[in-house]
N, C-alpha and C positions, 0 to 999 in steps of 0.2 A: 504494500500500500504506500503510495507516494505521500509526501508531506509538504505542507506549505507554511511559510512564516508570516502569513497575512495577520493583520492585527485583530481581525474580527471573523466570527463564524459567518457562513453564508446565510442569506435571509431565510431559506426554508428551515434550517437548523434553529435559528433564533425564534421564528414564529412557532414552530412545533414545541420547542422547549417551554416557552411561556404559556402556550395554550394548555399543554399537558399539566404543567405545574398548577395552574388555576383550577383545572378540572379535578385533579387529584386532591387538592386541599379542600375544594368544595364538596367533593364526594365523601371525604373523611368527616367533615362537619355534618353533612346530611345524614351519613350513616350513624353518627352519634345521636342526632336528634330523633331519627325515626325509630330507634330501638329503645327509647325511653318507655318504661312500663305504664306510665300514666297518660300516654298519648291517646287521643281519640282514634278508634279503629278505622273510621273512614278517612281521616287525615293520614293515618299511618299507611294505608293501602296506596293512597295517592303519592306519598313521599317515596314509598318503595318503587313505584313505577318511574318516578322522576330519577331516582337513584340508579335504577337499571338503565334508563334511557341515556343518561350522561355517562354511565359506566361503559355502555356499548360504544359511545362516541370516543371515550378515552381509550378504549381498546383499539379502535380503528386508527386513531392518531398515533398511538404508541407503536403499533405494527409498522406504520409508515415511517415513524421516527427511527425505529430499529433498522429497517431496511436501508433508509437514507444514511444512517451512521456507518453502515457496512460499505456502502458504495461511494460515499463522498471522500474527498481528499483529506487526510488527517492533518490537524494543525500541530505545529511544534509546541512543546511545553514552554511556558514563560520562563525566561532566564531567571536564575536565582533560586529555583526550587532544588531541594536536595533530591537524590535518587529515591529515598524513602518516601518523600512527599509526593513525588511524581507517580510512584507505584500506587500509593494510597489513593490519590486523586483519580487515577485511571481505573482502579478497582471499584471505587465508589460509583463512578459514572456508569461502568458496565453493569454493576448490580442494580442500579436505579433503572437502567434501560430494560433489564429483564423483568424487574418487579413491576414496572408500569404496564407490562403486558400480562404478567402473572396475576396481579390483583384483580383486574376486571374479568379475566378469564376464569378465575376461581369463583367470582360472583355469578358468572354465566352458568357455571357448573352447579352452583347451589340451586338456581331455578330449574336446571335441567334434570337433576336427580330427585327433586322434591316430588313425593307421591301426590301432592296437591295439584300439580300440573297447572299452576297459575301462569297464564300467558304474560309475556313481556310486551307491553304496548309502547314501542319506542316513540316518544314525543306525541303519543296519541295519533300516529300516522301509519305506522307499519308494525305488524307483529313479528318479533324476532323468534325464529324457531328454536326449540330446545336442541341441545346437542344429543346425539344418539348414544346415550349412556343408560345403564340400568338405574331404576328408581328405587330408593329405599330411605327410611328414616335415618338409618345409620350413616348412609352416604351423605345425606343432607347435613347431619350434625358434623361429620368430618370436614366437609367442604366449607361449612360455616366457620368452623374453628380455623381452618387454613386461611380463609379469606381475611379473617380478623387479624391473625398473626402476621400475614404478609402486609396488610394495610398498616399496622402499627410499625412494622419494620420500615416501610416507606417513610412514615412520619419521622422516625428517628433519623434515617439517612438524610431526609430533606432538611431537618434541623441542623445536622452536622455540616451538610453541604452549604447551607445558608450562613452558618457561623464562619466557615472557612472563606466564603466569598466576601463577607463583610470584613474579615481580618485582612484579606488581600487589598481590599479597597481603601480602608481607613488606617491600617497600621503599616502594612508593607508598601502601600501606594504603588502597586504594579497594575497591569492592565487585564488581570484575570477576569474581573467582573465586567469591565467595559467591552470585552470581546463578545459578550452575549447580548449586546444591544446594537441596533443599527447605527451606522456612522451618521453623525449629525450633518445636516445639509448646510453648506455654506453658500449664501446668495452670491450670485455673480456681481461683478462691478456694474454691469448694465442694470441689473435688478435694483441695486442700491441707488443708482442715479435716478431711475424711474420713481423709486419711493420718495426720494428727496425733492422731486419736482412737484 
């Protein structure tokens, strides 16, 4: 795989990164709210459907992100990182890539193995078919636990990832965080002259 020393990631990587980050954090919050024992059953059913809808969207984007990460040109690490830091950062990114696929996939498996066979109405537009897997209460309980463990693992890694990014931005003052934002547009001299007139 070839590498580039460009200062920023390409636009698809940046867009997918932030979209998936917002989706995952929103899904974690929604998952916490919808599993409260005191919640109204009608509201709970609706929240479950929204959770599954956004979960399927997150799965689609995560698969695209995973494929894109394999095909795109790799960026060189920022100068100043030790070998251990570089290995840790690369390992964290790879685990996060895999988990962003695994978490919604585990959620899809919960719906698929459930004997209740409740359909997934994605955004109230299309029904997502269940995966062809055997249905049982035991399997549903197992995948529910797996989904929760994987989701909390993502939360921990996102926290560590965010702390590291903030450390690079404000303590080390390198360009690690800025590489994940589009380059700012600088107006041309013509545009400036037109604005001043």
